[in-house]
N, C-alpha and C positions, 0 to 999 in steps of 0.2 A: 527559950531564946536567951542567948548570952549577951550581956551588955558590955562585956570585955572581950578583947581579942583572945582567941584560943590557939594553943600550939599542941599539935599531936603528930605522931609518926604517920607517914603517908600510908595509905592503903592502895590496892591495885586500882581502885576507881579514880585515884588521883593522877594516874599516868598522863592523861591528856593535859591536865593543868601543869604538871611538872615539865612536860615537853614544851608547852607554850611558854613557860617562864624561862626555860633554857634558851629558846629562840629569842625571846624578848631581851634577855641579858646579852646574847651574842649580837643582836642588832645594836644595842647601846654601845658595845665594845667594837663596833664596826667589823664584825667577824662572822656574820650570819652564814656566809658561804662555807665556813669551816665546820658547821654543825652537821654531824652525820647521825646523830641520835634519832631513833624512831620509837614509836610506842612499843613495838615488838622488842627492840633491843633493851629499852628500859625495863620492860616486863621480865626479861631474862637476867638482868644484871643488878637490879635494885632489890633491897630487902624491904618487905612491907610488914606493917602491923597485921596481926591475924584478924581475919574477919569471919563471920559465921560460915561463909562458903568454904573457908579453908578447913573447917572441921570435917567436912565430908569429901574433900578433894583428895585425889590420889597423889601422895607425896613421894612415891617411889621414883618418879622422874623429875624431882624438884631441881630447878636450875641452880647453879652456883651463883651466889650473890656477893656483891662487893661493896655497896654503899647504901646508906639510908637517907631519908629525907624528912626533916621536920616541916610541916605545913602550918602556916599561920593563917587563921581565918579571922577576918574583921567581924566586929559585932553586926548582927542582923539589923537591917534598916527597914522601916516602913512596911511592916507586915510580912517580911521574909521569914521563912522557917529557920533558915541558917544563913550565916554571913558568907560573903564571897571570899575566895582564896586571895589573900593579899600579898603573900610572900612565901619564900622557902629558904631552907638551909640544907644543902645536900652535902653529906659528909661521909667519911670512912675512917676506920681505925688505923693507927700507925703504931710504931714501936720505937722507943729510944734505947739503944744499947747502953749509953752512958748513964741513963737513969734507971735502966732495967724495969721500965714501966711502959704501959700502953699510952696512947694519946689519941687525939682526934685531929684530922685534917679537914678543914672546911674547903670543899671544892668550889661551891657556888653559894653565894648569899645574894638573894634578890628580893626586893620589895617593889611591887608595881608602882609606877609613878603616882597614881591617884591616891596611894596609901602612904606616901613618904612624909616624913617630918611628923610622925605620930609616935615615934619610939619603937616601931615594929622591928627594925634591924637590931636595935639594942635588945629587945625581948628575945629574938632568935639567937643572938650571941650569948645571952644569959642562959638560955636553955642548953646551948652547946657546952657552956662552962659547967653547968650542973651535970650533964651527961659525962663529961670528962672526969669530974669528981666521982660520979657513980661507979665508973670503971676503975677507980683509983689511978687515974691517968696523971701523967706529969706535964703534959703540954696540950694546948689548943693552938693549932697553927693554920695559917692561910697565906695566900699571896694576893697582891693587889697590883694592878697596872700602874706604872710610874706616873703616867699622865693623869690618873684619876685623883687629883689633889684633894677634892672634897671628901672622897672616901678615906684617903690616907689621914686627913685631919680628923675625921670621925673616929677612925680606929685608934689613933694616938690618944684621943680624948678618953677612950675607954681603958687606956693603959697598955695598949699593944706596942711592942717594940719592933722597929725595923731591923732586919738582919742584914746589915750593910756588908758584912764580910762574906756572906754566902751568895753564890751565883746559882740561879736556877738553870738546870740543864734538862734537855729533853731529846729523846730519840723516838721518832715516829715515822709512819708511812714507809716509804721505800727504804729509808735509812735503817729502820728497825729490821727489815728483812735482810739487809746487807750485814748488819751486826750479828744477826742470828746465824749467818752462814760464814762468818769470818774465819779464815784459816789462821791459827795461832801457833807460833813457834815456841814450844815449851822447853826447848833445849838451852835457851839463854845465850845463843851464839851471837 
């Protein structure tokens, strides 16, 4: 029984908790209707820490994976064998051409309300910083909603710098399909 919070890479058995936290974060951000993630999609697209079952699994049809998740477990309480999942940091690798080095992009950082103000978000960011250093990365990056002033204040307090000169851009849904089929005049007329 651990008396300190524990951080580990997610395993397949964490998929329901990861999906639940994605939905909890989306609810907080007033965007639950935008969540299309399912347990099946997460299973196909996330990278998981190896488990004993993986040693005997058929890996010939292993899905392509794109992101990893650190799971933070709170200390066990009152006779529990293990603590509850308190938060997560879902991230993926990036690359900087200017630095010629890899980096990490934090897609979602979430600590459940009952576990906030215990330093858990800082612990998750610290683990991401260590992972960035482990891969000899040059950057740890993420985005934050402009209206989330409490989060912005927290991030600034950790030394994060707002990238005011950069504008986030996105093409998704129907617009992604249109872009993929766009006719392009390559003759420069």
